[in-house]
A tleap script that builds the chain and sets N, CA, C and O, in Angstrom:
source leaprc.protein.ff14SB
mol = sequence {
  NMET THR THR ARG LYS ASP VAL ARG LYS LEU
  ILE LYS GLN THR ARG HIE LYS ASP LYS SER
  LEU ARG ALA LEU ALA ALA LEU GLU LEU GLY
  GLU VAL GLY ALA LYS TYR PRO LYS ARG ALA
  LEU GLU ASN ILE VAL PRO VAL LEU ASN LYS
  ILE LEU SER ASP SER ASP ASN ASP VAL VAL
  SER SER ALA LYS GLU ALA LEU VAL ASP ILE
  ARG THR ALA TYR ALA GLU PHE GLN LYS THR
  GLU ARG ARG HIE GLY GLY GLY LYS PHE LYS
  MET CLYS
}
set mol.1.N position { 15.766 1.045 -3.059 }
set mol.1.CA position { 14.700 1.340 -3.986 }
set mol.1.C position { 13.908 0.058 -4.276 }
set mol.1.O position { 14.482 -1.008 -4.499 }
set mol.2.N position { 12.635 0.185 -4.267 }
set mol.2.CA position { 11.763 -0.956 -4.504 }
set mol.2.C position { 11.338 -0.976 -5.968 }
set mol.2.O position { 10.899 0.039 -6.509 }
set mol.3.N position { 11.471 -2.123 -6.594 }
set mol.3.CA position { 11.096 -2.251 -7.996 }
set mol.3.C position { 9.715 -2.882 -8.125 }
set mol.3.O position { 9.161 -3.389 -7.150 }
set mol.4.N position { 9.177 -2.845 -9.312 }
set mol.4.CA position { 7.890 -3.498 -9.572 }
set mol.4.C position { 7.992 -4.994 -9.314 }
set mol.4.O position { 7.047 -5.626 -8.844 }
set mol.5.N position { 9.159 -5.545 -9.630 }
set mol.5.CA position { 9.379 -6.970 -9.398 }
set mol.5.C position { 9.295 -7.286 -7.899 }
set mol.5.O position { 8.729 -8.305 -7.505 }
set mol.6.N position { 9.859 -6.407 -7.075 }
set mol.6.CA position { 9.791 -6.583 -5.620 }
set mol.6.C position { 8.342 -6.551 -5.148 }
set mol.6.O position { 7.932 -7.363 -4.319 }
set mol.7.N position { 7.576 -5.609 -5.682 }
set mol.7.CA position { 6.165 -5.490 -5.296 }
set mol.7.C position { 5.400 -6.742 -5.717 }
set mol.7.O position { 4.573 -7.250 -4.959 }
set mol.8.N position { 5.671 -7.232 -6.907 }
set mol.8.CA position { 4.994 -8.469 -7.361 }
set mol.8.C position { 5.323 -9.645 -6.449 }
set mol.8.O position { 4.456 -10.467 -6.153 }
set mol.9.N position { 6.585 -9.726 -6.002 }
set mol.9.CA position { 6.973 -10.794 -5.070 }
set mol.9.C position { 6.210 -10.673 -3.752 }
set mol.9.O position { 5.735 -11.668 -3.203 }
set mol.10.N position { 6.099 -9.444 -3.254 }
set mol.10.CA position { 5.361 -9.232 -2.000 }
set mol.10.C position { 3.886 -9.583 -2.169 }
set mol.10.O position { 3.280 -10.187 -1.285 }
set mol.11.N position { 3.319 -9.205 -3.297 }
set mol.11.CA position { 1.912 -9.538 -3.552 }
set mol.11.C position { 1.730 -11.050 -3.594 }
set mol.11.O position { 0.768 -11.582 -3.041 }
set mol.12.N position { 2.650 -11.730 -4.245 }
set mol.12.CA position { 2.582 -13.197 -4.286 }
set mol.12.C position { 2.716 -13.775 -2.876 }
set mol.12.O position { 2.045 -14.749 -2.535 }
set mol.13.N position { 3.571 -13.180 -2.070 }
set mol.13.CA position { 3.800 -13.654 -0.707 }
set mol.13.C position { 2.553 -13.500 0.160 }
set mol.13.O position { 2.416 -14.208 1.158 }
set mol.14.N position { 1.643 -12.596 -0.192 }
set mol.14.CA position { 0.411 -12.436 0.591 }
set mol.14.C position { -0.488 -13.659 0.482 }
set mol.14.O position { -1.444 -13.795 1.246 }
set mol.15.N position { -0.191 -14.546 -0.456 }
set mol.15.CA position { -0.982 -15.780 -0.621 }
set mol.15.C position { -0.223 -17.019 -0.118 }
set mol.15.O position { -0.649 -18.150 -0.354 }
set mol.16.N position { 0.885 -16.799 0.567 }
set mol.16.CA position { 1.716 -17.900 1.060 }
set mol.16.C position { 0.982 -18.689 2.150 }
set mol.16.O position { 0.113 -18.151 2.837 }
set mol.17.N position { 1.336 -19.955 2.299 }
set mol.17.CA position { 0.722 -20.802 3.339 }
set mol.17.C position { 1.061 -20.320 4.744 }
set mol.17.O position { 0.247 -20.411 5.662 }
set mol.18.N position { 2.277 -19.808 4.891 }
set mol.18.CA position { 2.763 -19.368 6.205 }
set mol.18.C position { 2.158 -18.012 6.559 }
set mol.18.O position { 2.393 -17.021 5.868 }
set mol.19.N position { 1.385 -17.974 7.630 }
set mol.19.CA position { 0.695 -16.739 8.024 }
set mol.19.C position { 1.658 -15.625 8.395 }
set mol.19.O position { 1.360 -14.454 8.164 }
set mol.20.N position { 2.814 -15.969 8.971 }
set mol.20.CA position { 3.764 -14.923 9.345 }
set mol.20.C position { 4.358 -14.256 8.099 }
set mol.20.O position { 4.643 -13.059 8.114 }
set mol.21.N position { 4.544 -15.023 7.031 }
set mol.21.CA position { 5.032 -14.445 5.779 }
set mol.21.C position { 3.966 -13.558 5.139 }
set mol.21.O position { 4.289 -12.529 4.545 }
set mol.22.N position { 2.701 -13.953 5.258 }
set mol.22.CA position { 1.609 -13.117 4.730 }
set mol.22.C position { 1.540 -11.800 5.489 }
set mol.22.O position { 1.372 -10.739 4.889 }
set mol.23.N position { 1.668 -11.870 6.808 }
set mol.23.CA position { 1.623 -10.655 7.632 }
set mol.23.C position { 2.800 -9.735 7.304 }
set mol.23.O position { 2.630 -8.524 7.170 }
set mol.24.N position { 3.972 -10.309 7.179 }
set mol.24.CA position { 5.163 -9.529 6.850 }
set mol.24.C position { 5.016 -8.879 5.479 }
set mol.24.O position { 5.386 -7.718 5.303 }
set mol.25.N position { 4.490 -9.600 4.526 }
set mol.25.CA position { 4.289 -9.055 3.179 }
set mol.25.C position { 3.330 -7.869 3.227 }
set mol.25.O position { 3.552 -6.862 2.555 }
set mol.26.N position { 2.275 -7.985 4.010 }
set mol.26.CA position { 1.312 -6.880 4.134 }
set mol.26.C position { 1.993 -5.640 4.698 }
set mol.26.O position { 1.792 -4.535 4.193 }
set mol.27.N position { 2.792 -5.817 5.736 }
set mol.27.CA position { 3.490 -4.677 6.337 }
set mol.27.C position { 4.471 -4.044 5.354 }
set mol.27.O position { 4.569 -2.820 5.266 }
set mol.28.N position { 5.187 -4.872 4.627 }
set mol.28.CA position { 6.145 -4.352 3.649 }
set mol.28.C position { 5.437 -3.641 2.505 }
set mol.28.O position { 5.930 -2.631 2.002 }
set mol.29.N position { 4.293 -4.156 2.094 }
set mol.29.CA position { 3.511 -3.470 1.069 }
set mol.29.C position { 3.047 -2.110 1.584 }
set mol.29.O position { 2.978 -1.144 0.824 }
set mol.30.N position { 2.731 -2.039 2.866 }
set mol.30.CA position { 2.355 -0.768 3.469 }
set mol.30.C position { 3.496 0.239 3.436 }
set mol.30.O position { 3.276 1.425 3.193 }
set mol.31.N position { 4.713 -0.235 3.680 }
set mol.31.CA position { 5.880 0.648 3.628 }
set mol.31.C position { 6.101 1.176 2.210 }
set mol.31.O position { 6.353 2.364 2.008 }
set mol.32.N position { 6.005 0.287 1.248 }
set mol.32.CA position { 6.172 0.694 -0.147 }
set mol.32.C position { 5.061 1.662 -0.546 }
set mol.32.O position { 5.312 2.685 -1.182 }
set mol.33.N position { 3.839 1.328 -0.167 }
set mol.33.CA position { 2.703 2.168 -0.500 }
set mol.33.C position { 2.782 3.543 0.139 }
set mol.33.O position { 2.314 4.523 -0.440 }
set mol.34.N position { 3.367 3.626 1.321 }
set mol.34.CA position { 3.524 4.916 1.986 }
set mol.34.C position { 4.565 5.781 1.266 }
set mol.34.O position { 4.481 7.009 1.292 }
set mol.35.N position { 5.535 5.143 0.630 }
set mol.35.CA position { 6.540 5.891 -0.132 }
set mol.35.C position { 5.956 6.388 -1.454 }
set mol.35.O position { 6.303 7.469 -1.930 }
set mol.36.N position { 5.077 5.598 -2.033 }
set mol.36.CA position { 4.485 5.904 -3.337 }
set mol.36.C position { 2.965 5.799 -3.241 }
set mol.36.O position { 2.366 4.915 -3.853 }
set mol.37.N position { 2.336 6.698 -2.475 }
set mol.37.CA position { 0.907 6.537 -2.184 }
set mol.37.C position { -0.006 6.607 -3.402 }
set mol.37.O position { -1.029 5.923 -3.441 }
set mol.38.N position { 0.340 7.412 -4.385 }
set mol.38.CA position { -0.525 7.526 -5.566 }
set mol.38.C position { -0.533 6.217 -6.356 }
set mol.38.O position { -1.588 5.758 -6.795 }
set mol.39.N position { 0.628 5.629 -6.532 }
set mol.39.CA position { 0.717 4.342 -7.230 }
set mol.39.C position { 0.082 3.210 -6.423 }
set mol.39.O position { -0.467 2.262 -6.984 }
set mol.40.N position { 0.166 3.327 -5.115 }
set mol.40.CA position { -0.363 2.270 -4.239 }
set mol.40.C position { -1.862 2.086 -4.423 }
set mol.40.O position { -2.378 0.983 -4.243 }
set mol.41.N position { -2.559 3.148 -4.777 }
set mol.41.CA position { -4.013 3.047 -4.955 }
set mol.41.C position { -4.378 2.046 -6.037 }
set mol.41.O position { -5.401 1.367 -5.941 }
set mol.42.N position { -3.555 1.952 -7.058 }
set mol.42.CA position { -3.840 1.046 -8.174 }
set mol.42.C position { -3.424 -0.393 -7.892 }
set mol.42.O position { -4.137 -1.329 -8.256 }
set mol.43.N position { -2.293 -0.571 -7.255 }
set mol.43.CA position { -1.705 -1.906 -7.142 }
set mol.43.C position { -1.767 -2.523 -5.755 }
set mol.43.O position { -2.134 -3.688 -5.604 }
set mol.44.N position { -1.415 -1.758 -4.762 }
set mol.44.CA position { -1.222 -2.309 -3.423 }
set mol.44.C position { -2.504 -2.313 -2.599 }
set mol.44.O position { -2.811 -3.303 -1.936 }
set mol.45.N position { -3.252 -1.220 -2.635 }
set mol.45.CA position { -4.464 -1.126 -1.813 }
set mol.45.C position { -5.468 -2.237 -2.127 }
set mol.45.O position { -6.028 -2.813 -1.195 }
set mol.46.N position { -5.720 -2.565 -3.401 }
set mol.46.CA position { -6.649 -3.674 -3.667 }
set mol.46.C position { -6.195 -5.002 -3.061 }
set mol.46.O position { -7.018 -5.782 -2.582 }
set mol.47.N position { -4.903 -5.253 -3.084 }
set mol.47.CA position { -4.363 -6.489 -2.506 }
set mol.47.C position { -4.561 -6.484 -0.995 }
set mol.47.O position { -4.983 -7.484 -0.414 }
set mol.48.N position { -4.254 -5.356 -0.362 }
set mol.48.CA position { -4.417 -5.264 1.086 }
set mol.48.C position { -5.887 -5.397 1.484 }
set mol.48.O position { -6.198 -5.986 2.519 }
set mol.49.N position { -6.782 -4.859 0.677 }
set mol.49.CA position { -8.212 -5.005 0.964 }
set mol.49.C position { -8.643 -6.470 0.923 }
set mol.49.O position { -9.484 -6.896 1.714 }
set mol.50.N position { -8.065 -7.237 0.003 }
set mol.50.CA position { -8.371 -8.679 -0.055 }
set mol.50.C position { -7.865 -9.398 1.193 }
set mol.50.O position { -8.510 -10.320 1.694 }
set mol.51.N position { -6.711 -8.969 1.686 }
set mol.51.CA position { -6.105 -9.602 2.858 }
set mol.51.C position { -6.963 -9.394 4.104 }
set mol.51.O position { -6.866 -10.168 5.056 }
set mol.52.N position { -7.785 -8.377 4.106 }
set mol.52.CA position { -8.648 -8.124 5.262 }
set mol.52.C position { -9.585 -9.291 5.563 }
set mol.52.O position { -10.122 -9.387 6.666 }
set mol.53.N position { -9.781 -10.174 4.592 }
set mol.53.CA position { -10.628 -11.347 4.824 }
set mol.53.C position { -9.803 -12.608 5.120 }
set mol.53.O position { -10.335 -13.718 5.082 }
set mol.54.N position { -8.520 -12.441 5.412 }
set mol.54.CA position { -7.652 -13.575 5.753 }
set mol.54.C position { -8.161 -14.249 7.029 }
set mol.54.O position { -8.777 -13.607 7.879 }
set mol.55.N position { -7.896 -15.537 7.147 }
set mol.55.CA position { -8.350 -16.297 8.321 }
set mol.55.C position { -7.538 -16.010 9.588 }
set mol.55.O position { -7.977 -16.335 10.691 }
set mol.56.N position { -6.356 -15.401 9.433 }
set mol.56.CA position { -5.501 -15.140 10.587 }
set mol.56.C position { -5.617 -13.684 11.029 }
set mol.56.O position { -5.495 -12.772 10.212 }
set mol.57.N position { -5.851 -13.471 12.312 }
set mol.57.CA position { -6.017 -12.116 12.853 }
set mol.57.C position { -4.765 -11.254 12.729 }
set mol.57.O position { -4.864 -10.047 12.506 }
set mol.58.N position { -3.592 -11.862 12.871 }
set mol.58.CA position { -2.348 -11.094 12.744 }
set mol.58.C position { -2.163 -10.572 11.316 }
set mol.58.O position { -1.693 -9.453 11.108 }
set mol.59.N position { -2.534 -11.385 10.356 }
set mol.59.CA position { -2.437 -10.979 8.952 }
set mol.59.C position { -3.397 -9.818 8.684 }
set mol.59.O position { -3.034 -8.837 8.035 }
set mol.60.N position { -4.610 -9.940 9.184 }
set mol.60.CA position { -5.612 -8.885 9.024 }
set mol.60.C position { -5.135 -7.600 9.694 }
set mol.60.O position { -5.268 -6.514 9.129 }
set mol.61.N position { -4.584 -7.723 10.886 }
set mol.61.CA position { -4.074 -6.565 11.614 }
set mol.61.C position { -2.943 -5.887 10.841 }
set mol.61.O position { -2.875 -4.660 10.783 }
set mol.62.N position { -2.071 -6.678 10.258 }
set mol.62.CA position { -0.970 -6.127 9.459 }
set mol.62.C position { -1.501 -5.384 8.240 }
set mol.62.O position { -1.001 -4.314 7.893 }
set mol.63.N position { -2.504 -5.947 7.597 }
set mol.63.CA position { -3.101 -5.296 6.424 }
set mol.63.C position { -3.756 -3.973 6.822 }
set mol.63.O position { -3.637 -2.978 6.107 }
set mol.64.N position { -4.444 -3.966 7.961 }
set mol.64.CA position { -5.077 -2.725 8.435 }
set mol.64.C position { -4.029 -1.659 8.717 }
set mol.64.O position { -4.193 -0.497 8.345 }
set mol.65.N position { -2.956 -2.062 9.375 }
set mol.65.CA position { -1.870 -1.124 9.684 }
set mol.65.C position { -1.272 -0.564 8.395 }
set mol.65.O position { -1.004 0.633 8.296 }
set mol.66.N position { -1.067 -1.429 7.422 }
set mol.66.CA position { -0.509 -1.003 6.135 }
set mol.66.C position { -1.438 -0.015 5.433 }
set mol.66.O position { -0.981 0.980 4.869 }
set mol.67.N position { -2.725 -0.286 5.467 }
set mol.67.CA position { -3.691 0.616 4.833 }
set mol.67.C position { -3.718 1.981 5.513 }
set mol.67.O position { -3.853 3.006 4.845 }
set mol.68.N position { -3.592 1.996 6.831 }
set mol.68.CA position { -3.538 3.271 7.557 }
set mol.68.C position { -2.290 4.055 7.150 }
set mol.68.O position { -2.355 5.267 6.942 }
set mol.69.N position { -1.159 3.365 7.037 }
set mol.69.CA position { 0.080 4.033 6.627 }
set mol.69.C position { -0.061 4.659 5.242 }
set mol.69.O position { 0.363 5.792 5.012 }
set mol.70.N position { -0.657 3.912 4.335 }
set mol.70.CA position { -0.843 4.410 2.968 }
set mol.70.C position { -1.838 5.570 2.957 }
set mol.70.O position { -1.615 6.575 2.282 }
set mol.71.N position { -2.928 5.434 3.699 }
set mol.71.CA position { -3.932 6.499 3.754 }
set mol.71.C position { -3.319 7.789 4.292 }
set mol.71.O position { -3.581 8.870 3.764 }
set mol.72.N position { -2.509 7.679 5.336 }
set mol.72.CA position { -1.851 8.844 5.923 }
set mol.72.C position { -0.899 9.499 4.916 }
set mol.72.O position { -0.892 10.720 4.762 }
set mol.73.N position { -0.108 8.685 4.243 }
set mol.73.CA position { 0.837 9.208 3.250 }
set mol.73.C position { 0.091 9.844 2.074 }
set mol.73.O position { 0.528 10.865 1.544 }
set mol.74.N position { -1.021 9.251 1.670 }
set mol.74.CA position { -1.784 9.803 0.558 }
set mol.74.C position { -2.410 11.142 0.933 }
set mol.74.O position { -2.457 12.057 0.111 }
set mol.75.N position { -2.887 11.262 2.160 }
set mol.75.CA position { -3.459 12.532 2.621 }
set mol.75.C position { -2.391 13.621 2.599 }
set mol.75.O position { -2.668 14.750 2.195 }
set mol.76.N position { -1.195 13.298 3.024 }
set mol.76.CA position { -0.092 14.258 2.996 }
set mol.76.C position { 0.274 14.615 1.552 }
set mol.76.O position { 0.551 15.773 1.240 }
set mol.77.N position { 0.271 13.624 0.695 }
set mol.77.CA position { 0.545 13.850 -0.730 }
set mol.77.C position { -0.474 14.823 -1.325 }
set mol.77.O position { -0.105 15.729 -2.072 }
set mol.78.N position { -1.745 14.638 -0.997 }
set mol.78.CA position { -2.788 15.520 -1.510 }
set mol.78.C position { -2.621 16.945 -1.003 }
set mol.78.O position { -2.812 17.898 -1.759 }
set mol.79.N position { -2.266 17.099 0.271 }
set mol.79.CA position { -2.026 18.440 0.827 }
set mol.79.C position { -0.908 19.140 0.062 }
set mol.79.O position { -1.036 20.302 -0.325 }
set mol.80.N position { 0.169 18.429 -0.143 }
set mol.80.CA position { 1.321 18.984 -0.855 }
set mol.80.C position { 0.944 19.346 -2.284 }
set mol.80.O position { 1.328 20.404 -2.782 }
set mol.81.N position { 0.204 18.484 -2.936 }
set mol.81.CA position { -0.205 18.731 -4.319 }
set mol.81.C position { -1.092 19.978 -4.401 }
set mol.81.O position { -0.936 20.788 -5.314 }
set mol.82.N position { -2.016 20.133 -3.456 }
set mol.82.CA position { -2.891 21.312 -3.441 }
set mol.82.C position { -2.090 22.588 -3.210 }
set mol.82.O position { -2.341 23.620 -3.833 }
set mol.83.N position { -1.118 22.496 -2.299 }
set mol.83.CA position { -0.293 23.663 -1.976 }
set mol.83.C position { 0.509 24.137 -3.185 }
set mol.83.O position { 0.726 25.334 -3.374 }
set mol.84.N position { 0.941 23.182 -3.995 }
set mol.84.CA position { 1.781 23.499 -5.148 }
set mol.84.C position { 0.993 23.516 -6.448 }
set mol.84.O position { 1.583 23.570 -7.527 }
set mol.85.N position { -0.302 23.472 -6.362 }
set mol.85.CA position { -1.128 23.547 -7.557 }
set mol.85.C position { -1.138 22.290 -8.398 }
set mol.85.O position { -1.575 22.311 -9.549 }
set mol.86.N position { -0.667 21.212 -7.840 }
set mol.86.CA position { -0.708 19.937 -8.556 }
set mol.86.C position { 0.308 19.810 -9.675 }
set mol.86.O position { 0.428 18.748 -10.287 }
set mol.87.N position { 1.036 20.873 -9.947 }
set mol.87.CA position { 2.063 20.793 -10.972 }
set mol.87.C position { 1.518 20.687 -12.383 }
set mol.87.O position { 2.257 20.340 -13.304 }
set mol.88.N position { 0.249 20.978 -12.567 }
set mol.88.CA position { -0.341 20.867 -13.901 }
set mol.88.C position { -0.733 22.244 -14.404 }
set mol.88.O position { -1.178 23.102 -13.642 }
set mol.89.N position { -0.562 22.434 -15.684 }
set mol.89.CA position { -0.984 23.669 -16.327 }
set mol.89.C position { -2.308 23.409 -17.012 }
set mol.89.O position { -2.424 22.512 -17.847 }
set mol.90.N position { -3.299 24.196 -16.655 }
set mol.90.CA position { -4.630 23.997 -17.232 }
set mol.90.C position { -4.993 25.202 -18.085 }
set mol.90.O position { -4.866 26.348 -17.654 }
set mol.91.N position { -5.440 24.928 -19.283 }
set mol.91.CA position { -5.912 25.996 -20.165 }
set mol.91.C position { -7.424 26.038 -20.124 }
set mol.91.O position { -8.079 24.998 -20.051 }
set mol.92.N position { -7.975 27.229 -20.171 }
set mol.92.CA position { -9.438 27.370 -20.166 }
set mol.92.C position { -9.916 27.852 -21.502 }
set mol.92.O position { -11.118 28.033 -21.699 }
savepdb mol mol.pdb
quit
């Protein structure tokens, strides 16, 4: 299970001097975001979008891959939510 503290560490790691650690952090953020796509929109996606301007191509590629994983998981989440009515009761 990934905690908020783990996510904060990964976000901090995206600013590390070592490009391989930045790339790894982006991929791991993508994995976490794919598990929790709704939450990822608030916390993880903005960080990954910033990484897209990194000077290293591998880091940028990792961020793109992570964003695709999150986008795919979020699309599936939306389908499921629509199928089940979103789980909300609405009064008119």
